[in-house]
MARNU-70633 format. One line per field, with one value per residue: residue in one letter; z, x, y of N, C-alpha, C, CB in turn. Coordinates in Angstrom, 1 decimal, decimal comma, always signed. Glycine has a CB too. Example, Ala and Ser with C-alpha at 12.3 -4.5 7.8 and 13.67 -1.06 7.14 Angstrom:
<atoms>
res: [A/S]
nZ: [+7,8/+7,1]
nX: [+13,2/+12,8]
nY: [-5,7/-2,2]
caZ: [+7,8/+7,1]
caX: [+12,3/+13,7]
caY: [-4,5/-1,1]
cZ: [+7,8/+7,9]
cX: [+13,2/+12,9]
cY: [-3,3/+0,0]
cbZ: [+9,0/+5,7]
cbX: [+11,3/+14,1]
cbY: [-4,5/-0,6]
</atoms>
This chain:
<atoms>
res: [M/V/L/N/R/P/S/M/T/K/K/D/R/R/R/V/T/I/G/L/S/L/T/V/I/G/G/L/L/F/F/N/F/Q/S/L/L/N/N/A/L/K/S/Q/L/Q/V/K/E/G/N/D/F/T/S/A/W/N/K/N/P/F/P/I/S/L/D/M/Y/I/F/N/I/E/N/P/E/E/F/A/S/G/A/K/A/K/L/A/E/K/G/P/Y/S/Y/K]
nZ: [+17,5/+18,0/+17,1/+16,5/+17,0/+16,5/+19,0/+19,3/+18,4/+19,9/+18,0/+16,2/+17,8/+18,2/+15,6/+15,2/+17,2/+16,3/+13,8/+14,6/+16,0/+14,0/+12,4/+14,1/+14,5/+11,8/+11,3/+13,1/+12,1/+9,6/+10,0/+11,4/+9,9/+8,3/+10,2/+11,7/+9,8/+9,1/+11,6/+11,9/+9,6/+10,2/+12,5/+11,6/+9,2/+9,8/+10,0/+12,4/+15,2/+16,1/+14,8/+12,3/+9,7/+9,7/+10,4/+8,3/+6,2/+6,9/+6,7/+4,0/+1,6/-1,1/-3,4/-3,8/-6,4/-8,8/-12,1/-14,1/-17,2/-19,0/-21,6/-23,8/-25,9/-28,6/-30,6/-30,2/-31,5/-34,2/-33,9/-32,9/-35,1/-36,7/-37,5/-37,2/-34,0/-32,4/-30,2/-27,1/-24,9/-21,4/-18,5/-17,2/-14,3/-11,1/-8,4/-5,5]
nX: [+2,3/+5,0/+6,0/+9,1/+9,8/+11,9/+12,8/+11,9/+14,3/+16,2/+16,6/+14,5/+12,2/+12,5/+12,1/+9,4/+8,2/+8,9/+7,6/+4,8/+4,5/+4,9/+2,7/+0,6/+1,0/+0,8/-1,9/-3,2/-2,5/-3,6/-6,4/-6,6/-5,4/-6,6/-7,8/-5,6/-4,1/-5,8/-5,9/-3,2/-2,9/-4,8/-3,7/-1,2/-1,6/-3,0/-3,1/-1,5/+0,2/+3,2/+3,3/+4,8/+4,1/+3,2/+5,6/+7,3/+5,9/+6,1/+8,9/+9,7/+12,0/+12,1/+11,3/+8,1/+6,1/+3,8/+2,8/+0,2/-1,4/-4,2/-6,3/-8,5/-11,2/-11,9/-13,7/-16,2/-18,7/-18,1/-16,1/-17,5/-18,8/-16,9/-14,7/-11,4/-10,0/-9,7/-7,4/-6,9/-4,4/-4,4/-3,0/+0,3/-0,9/+0,3/+1,4/+3,1]
nY: [-59,1/-57,1/-53,9/-52,5/-49,5/-46,7/-44,4/-40,9/-38,6/-35,9/-34,0/-34,6/-34,0/-31,3/-30,4/-31,1/-29,6/-27,0/-27,0/-27,4/-25,0/-23,0/-23,7/-23,1/-20,3/-19,4/-20,1/-18,4/-15,9/-16,1/-16,0/-13,5/-11,5/-9,5/-7,7/-7,0/-5,7/-3,6/-2,2/-1,4/+0,3/+2,3/+3,4/+4,4/+6,0/+8,2/+11,7/+13,1/+14,4/+12,8/+10,2/+8,0/+8,6/+11,3/+12,6/+11,9/+13,2/+15,9/+16,2/+16,0/+15,1/+15,8/+18,4/+19,5/+20,2/+21,3/+21,7/+22,7/+22,6/+23,8/+23,2/+24,9/+24,4/+26,3/+26,3/+24,7/+23,9/+23,5/+21,6/+19,5/+18,8/+17,7/+19,1/+20,4/+21,0/+24,1/+25,1/+26,8/+27,6/+27,5/+28,7/+28,4/+26,7/+26,7/+24,8/+24,9]
caZ: [+17,0/+18,5/+16,2/+17,2/+16,5/+17,2/+19,7/+18,7/+18,9/+20,3/+16,7/+15,7/+18,7/+17,9/+14,3/+15,4/+17,9/+15,4/+12,8/+15,2/+16,4/+12,8/+12,0/+15,0/+14,2/+10,5/+11,4/+13,8/+11,1/+8,5/+10,4/+12,0/+9,1/+7,9/+11,3/+12,1/+8,8/+9,3/+12,8/+11,6/+8,7/+10,9/+13,4/+10,9/+8,1/+10,3/+10,1/+13,7/+15,7/+16,8/+14,1/+11,3/+8,5/+9,8/+10,4/+6,9/+5,5/+7,3/+6,4/+2,7/+1,0/-2,5/-3,6/-4,4/-7,3/-9,9/-13,1/-14,9/-18,3/-19,4/-23,0/-24,0/-27,3/-28,9/-31,6/-29,9/-32,4/-35,4/-33,5/-32,7/-36,5/-37,3/-37,8/-36,4/-32,9/-32,2/-28,8/-26,4/-23,7/-20,2/-17,5/-16,2/-12,9/-10,4/-7,0/-4,9]
caX: [+3,6/+5,4/+6,9/+10,2/+10,0/+12,9/+12,2/+12,2/+15,5/+16,1/+16,4/+13,1/+11,3/+12,7/+11,5/+8,0/+7,8/+8,9/+6,5/+3,6/+4,5/+4,7/+1,4/-0,4/+1,2/+0,2/-3,4/-3,7/-2,3/-4,6/-7,7/-6,6/-4,6/-7,3/-8,0/-4,3/-3,7/-6,6/-5,4/-1,9/-3,1/-5,5/-2,8/-0,1/-2,0/-3,7/-2,2/-1,5/+1,6/+3,8/+3,4/+5,8/+3,5/+3,3/+7,0/+7,8/+5,2/+6,7/+10,3/+9,8/+13,3/+11,9/+10,5/+6,8/+5,6/+2,9/+2,4/-0,8/-1,9/-5,5/-6,6/-9,9/-11,6/-12,4/-14,7/-16,9/-19,7/-17,4/-15,3/-18,5/-19,2/-15,8/-13,6/-10,2/-10,2/-8,8/-7,2/-6,3/-3,8/-4,7/-2,0/+0,4/-1,4/+1,4/+1,3/+4,5]
caY: [-58,7/-55,8/-53,2/-51,9/-48,2/-46,0/-43,3/-39,7/-38,0/-34,5/-33,2/-34,8/-33,3/-29,9/-30,2/-31,2/-28,4/-25,8/-27,2/-27,1/-23,6/-22,3/-23,9/-22,3/-18,9/-19,2/-20,1/-17,1/-14,8/-16,2/-15,5/-12,2/-10,6/-8,3/-6,8/-6,5/-4,7/-2,4/-1,4/-0,8/+1,4/+3,3/+4,1/+5,1/+6,9/+9,4/+12,9/+13,6/+14,4/+11,6/+9,0/+8,0/+9,2/+12,7/+13,1/+11,8/+14,2/+17,2/+16,3/+15,5/+15,5/+16,2/+19,5/+19,2/+21,2/+20,8/+22,7/+22,2/+23,4/+23,4/+23,6/+25,2/+24,2/+27,6/+26,1/+23,4/+23,4/+23,0/+20,4/+18,4/+18,4/+16,9/+20,0/+20,4/+21,8/+25,3/+25,1/+27,9/+27,1/+28,3/+28,3/+27,3/+26,8/+26,1/+24,5/+24,7]
cZ: [+17,4/+17,5/+17,0/+16,5/+17,2/+17,9/+19,0/+19,3/+19,3/+19,1/+16,2/+16,5/+18,4/+16,6/+14,4/+16,1/+17,1/+14,3/+13,4/+15,5/+15,1/+12,3/+12,8/+14,6/+12,8/+10,5/+12,1/+12,8/+10,0/+8,8/+11,0/+11,1/+8,7/+9,0/+11,8/+11,1/+8,9/+10,5/+12,5/+10,6/+9,4/+11,8/+12,8/+9,9/+8,6/+10,4/+11,5/+14,2/+16,4/+16,0/+12,9/+10,0/+8,5/+9,8/+9,0/+6,0/+5,7/+6,8/+5,0/+2,0/-0,4/-2,6/-4,3/-5,2/-8,4/-10,8/-14,0/-16,0/-18,7/-20,8/-23,2/-25,5/-27,6/-29,9/-31,3/-30,9/-33,7/-35,1/-33,4/-34,1/-37,2/-37,7/-36,8/-35,2/-32,8/-30,7/-28,3/-25,1/-22,6/-19,2/-17,8/-14,9/-12,1/-8,9/-6,5/-3,4]
cX: [+3,9/+6,4/+7,9/+10,4/+11,1/+12,3/+12,6/+13,5/+15,2/+15,9/+15,0/+12,1/+11,4/+12,0/+10,0/+7,5/+7,8/+7,8/+5,1/+3,4/+4,2/+3,3/+0,4/-0,2/+0,6/-1,3/-3,9/-3,6/-3,3/-5,9/-7,8/-5,9/-5,3/-7,5/-6,7/-3,8/-4,5/-6,2/-4,1/-2,1/-3,8/-4,6/-1,7/-0,5/-2,8/-2,7/-2,4/-0,1/+2,0/+3,9/+4,4/+5,3/+3,6/+4,7/+7,6/+7,1/+5,8/+8,2/+10,5/+11,1/+13,2/+11,0/+9,2/+6,3/+4,8/+2,5/+1,4/-1,2/-3,3/-5,7/-8,1/-10,1/-12,4/-13,6/-15,5/-17,9/-19,1/-16,6/-16,3/-18,9/-18,1/-14,7/-12,5/-10,4/-9,2/-8,6/-6,5/-5,7/-4,0/-3,6/-0,7/-0,2/-0,4/+1,0/+2,7/+4,4]
cY: [-57,3/-55,1/-52,5/-50,5/-47,4/-44,8/-42,0/-39,1/-36,6/-33,7/-33,4/-34,0/-31,8/-29,5/-30,2/-30,0/-27,1/-25,9/-26,9/-25,6/-22,7/-22,5/-23,1/-20,8/-18,6/-19,2/-18,9/-16,0/-14,9/-15,7/-14,1/-11,2/-9,4/-7,3/-6,2/-5,4/-3,4/-1,5/-0,7/+0,4/+2,6/+4,1/+4,9/+6,1/+8,1/+10,6/+13,5/+13,5/+13,1/+10,3/+9,1/+8,7/+10,7/+13,3/+13,0/+12,8/+15,6/+17,3/+15,6/+16,0/+16,0/+17,4/+19,1/+20,4/+20,6/+21,9/+22,1/+23,2/+22,9/+24,0/+23,7/+25,0/+25,5/+27,4/+24,8/+22,9/+22,8/+21,7/+19,2/+17,9/+17,7/+17,8/+19,9/+21,4/+22,9/+25,4/+26,3/+27,4/+28,1/+27,8/+28,8/+27,7/+26,0/+25,9/+24,2/+24,6]
cbZ: [+15,4/+19,9/+15,3/+17,1/+16,6/+16,2/+21,2/+18,8/+17,8/+21,1/+15,7/+15,7/+20,2/+17,8/+13,3/+16,2/+19,1/+14,7/+12,2/+16,4/+17,0/+11,7/+12,1/+16,5/+14,2/+9,6/+12,2/+15,0/+10,6/+8,1/+11,5/+13,3/+7,9/+7,3/+12,5/+12,1/+7,4/+9,5/+14,0/+10,9/+7,5/+11,7/+14,4/+10,3/+7,1/+11,7/+8,9/+14,7/+16,8/+18,0/+13,6/+11,0/+8,2/+11,1/+11,4/+6,3/+5,8/+8,8/+7,4/+1,8/+1,1/-3,3/-4,4/-3,3/-7,9/-9,3/-13,9/-14,1/-19,5/-18,4/-24,0/-23,5/-27,5/-29,5/-33,1/-28,5/-32,8/-36,0/-32,1/-31,9/-37,2/-38,5/-37,9/-37,2/-31,6/-32,8/-28,5/-26,2/-23,9/-19,7/-17,4/-16,0/-12,7/-10,5/-6,7/-5,3]
cbX: [+3,6/+6,1/+6,0/+11,5/+8,6/+14,0/+12,6/+11,0/+16,7/+17,3/+17,5/+12,8/+11,6/+14,2/+11,9/+7,6/+8,8/+10,3/+6,5/+3,4/+5,8/+5,7/+1,0/+0,0/+2,7/+0,7/-3,8/-2,9/-0,9/-4,7/-8,3/-6,0/-4,1/-8,7/-8,7/-3,2/-3,9/-8,1/-5,3/-0,9/-3,9/-6,7/-2,2/+0,8/-2,7/-4,4/-2,5/-2,5/+1,7/+3,1/+2,1/+6,2/+2,1/+2,6/+7,8/+7,5/+3,7/+6,7/+11,2/+8,6/+14,3/+11,3/+11,2/+5,7/+6,7/+1,6/+3,7/-2,1/-0,9/-6,6/-6,0/-10,2/-12,5/-11,4/-14,2/-17,5/-20,6/-16,4/-14,6/-19,7/-19,7/-16,3/-14,1/-8,9/-10,1/-9,4/-6,3/-7,3/-2,2/-6,1/-2,0/+1,8/-2,9/+2,6/+0,3/+5,4]
cbY: [-58,8/-56,0/-52,2/-52,8/-47,3/-45,5/-43,3/-38,6/-38,1/-34,1/-33,7/-36,3/-33,6/-29,5/-31,2/-32,5/-28,2/-25,7/-28,6/-27,9/-23,1/-22,7/-25,4/-22,5/-18,5/-20,3/-21,3/-16,9/-14,8/-17,7/-16,5/-12,2/-11,4/-8,7/-7,5/-7,7/-5,3/-2,7/-2,4/-1,8/+0,9/+2,8/+3,1/+4,1/+6,1/+9,2/+14,0/+12,8/+15,6/+11,4/+8,5/+6,6/+8,7/+13,1/+12,3/+10,4/+14,2/+17,4/+15,5/+15,9/+14,4/+15,0/+20,6/+18,8/+22,1/+20,1/+23,2/+21,9/+23,3/+23,9/+22,6/+26,6/+22,9/+28,5/+26,1/+23,6/+24,6/+24,0/+20,6/+18,9/+19,7/+16,2/+21,5/+20,7/+21,0/+26,6/+23,9/+29,1/+27,0/+28,2/+26,8/+26,8/+26,3/+26,9/+23,3/+25,8]
</atoms>
């Protein structure tokens, strides 16, 4: 008994070709993604002239400033025994 199968149309061949191509590309990316990511990060995150990270670092549009306050416990023995802490503010220590 001979089965009468319709031949593949041009549209069907295109779909099969695209599907196989995407499968091959997906398989390659699946097995090589970690090394590709590591190489991209190593090349871009180094602070050296000529890469995007360094130029973005040098041309930061936002002002960078940091104000820190440190509090010192003036009565550590009493505080350890359960008394209320007496705090002394130190600072501000500023970075601009």
